[in-house]
N, C-alpha and C positions, 0 to 999 in steps of 0.2 A: 504492499498498498504506498501512496505516497505521501512525501508532505504534505501538497497541495490538497490530494482530500481529505487529510485528517482536517486541516484547519478547515475545509469547507463544513465538516459534520459539525467541528467544533462554535462554527458561524451559525448552522442552521439551530443547533441547541440554545443558543444566547439568543437569538431570534425569540423561540419557542418560551426561552423564559422571562422576557419581557411583556407579555402578556398571555399567559397560558391558558386554555382551552382543557378539560374534561372530554374525550372526546369517545363517544359508545358508536360503533359502526355495526349492523343491523342487515342484516343477509338473509331471504329466506332459502329453505332447502331446496334443490334441482327437482326434486321428487315430492309428496305428498308422505311418503317414508322418512326423506333425509331429513336431521334437525336442522332449528335455525342456527346460524354462525354469528356470535358476536367476539368482538374485542374492545378494548378499552384502554386507551393509551393520553398522554399530554401532547397537545399540539397547537396552534394558532391558526383562527379565522380571522380573514379580513374582510370588510365588504370593495370589491374592485369588480369593474367591465371585464368579460374575455378580452386583454390586452387592449383595454379600451372601448370595447364592441360589447353592446347592451346583447345579452342571452335573447330579449325580447322586444319590440319597438311596435307600439300604436300609433298608427299615421296622425297626424292632427286634420280635422275636420274643413270642412269650407269656411268656417268662422275665425280660423287662425288662429284654433285651440292650439296649446303646447303640444309635443307630442308626450304620451307616458314611456318610459324607458324601463325593462324590468334588469338591474343587473344581477351577476352572479356575488357569490363570495369564492375568495382561495381558500384551502386550507392546505396549512402547512403541516407536517411531520417528519420526524426522524426516520433513515433510510432500513432501518430494521424492522418496520414492523410487517403484519401480513399485509396480501394484495388487497389494494385498495378498488373496486371495479363500479363499471358504471350502473347506476339505479342503487348501490347500494344506499339505507337508508344511515344518516349523520345523526345522531342527537348529540348536539355540543352544549356546554354547559362553562359560562366562563368564570374562571376562580375566582377574581376579585369581587365582580358583581352580583353573582349566581342566576345571571340573566338566562334563561335556554332556549336553544332554537331548536329548527330541526328542519335538515336537506334532504336534498337528495344528490349524490354526487353525477355529473354532467360528462366529467370527463376525466382523467386520472393518469399521473403520469409519472414512474420513480426514475431516479436518475443515482449517481453512486453513490453521492450524500443526501440524500432527500425523497420524499413525496410530496408532488405538489397536486392538488385536484380541484378542479373549478365546480361547483357546489349551486343549486338553484335552491334559493330559502323555500319551502313549503308554510303555506300560510295555515293554523288553525285555531 
């Protein structure tokens, strides 16, 4: 393992430690006989558009109303957790405020030093 990879993993851990969220991932089994899958870890959620692009955009009407956008949230997690998959349910609680939110994973990617997932917030 290179020095650079170790430094990037440490940076990721420091970013998460600045504003930690307790994350519970829930996934249904593939068949009715399979048990559900859950994993719990500490990560960080921040509200962002997918690289500046909203997940959905409702066009403005004829009267010149402002268009309504729905932006995603980015989940940052350390590299050594189990796989994150599209459509996994994310139940997140911010450690400092105890605010709880529920998301669905829209897209997830693993790098050598972190996991990143774009999440769509569920209203409930």
